[in-house]
C-alpha positions in Angstrom: 111.3 66.0 85.8 111.7 69.7 86.4 110.8 71.5 89.5 109.3 75.0 89.9 111.7 77.8 89.2 112.2 79.9 92.3 113.5 83.5 92.3 115.9 83.5 95.3 115.7 87.2 95.8 111.9 87.1 96.1 112.1 84.1 98.3 114.6 85.9 100.7 112.4 88.9 100.8 109.3 86.9 101.6 111.2 85.0 104.3 112.4 88.3 105.8 108.8 89.6 105.8 107.4 86.6 107.6 110.3 86.7 110.2 109.6 90.3 110.9 105.8 89.6 111.2 106.5 86.7 113.6 108.8 89.0 115.7 106.2 91.7 115.7 103.5 89.3 116.9 105.7 88.2 119.8 106.4 91.8 120.8 102.6 92.6 120.7 102.0 89.7 123.1 104.9 90.6 125.4 104.5 94.4 125.5 101.4 95.5 123.8 98.3 96.7 125.5 95.8 98.9 123.8 95.2 102.4 125.0 91.7 101.4 126.0 93.1 98.6 128.2 95.5 101.0 129.8 92.8 103.5 130.5 90.5 100.9 131.9 93.2 99.6 134.3 93.9 103.2 135.4 90.2 103.9 136.0 89.7 100.7 138.0 92.8 101.5 140.1 91.6 105.1 140.7 88.1 103.8 141.7 89.6 101.3 144.1 91.8 103.9 145.7 89.0 106.3 146.1 86.8 103.6 147.6 89.5 102.7 150.0 90.1 106.4 151.0 86.3 106.9 151.7 86.4 104.2 154.3 89.4 105.6 156.1 88.9 107.1 159.5 90.8 110.3 160.2 92.2 110.7 163.7 91.8 114.2 165.2 95.1 115.8 166.2 
């Protein structure tokens, strides 16, 4: 009964890669938004602000 021979150096490197990938995925979820999403949000905010300003009544001084 012999098990598979495992190269510990390769095992450690593979584990480190998977840990880094897991951390990167968590960072993407926590912080990441694509440039397109940021631009869309900015455009929607600008449109809402412009619409709000158009309905504003200016008082004569």
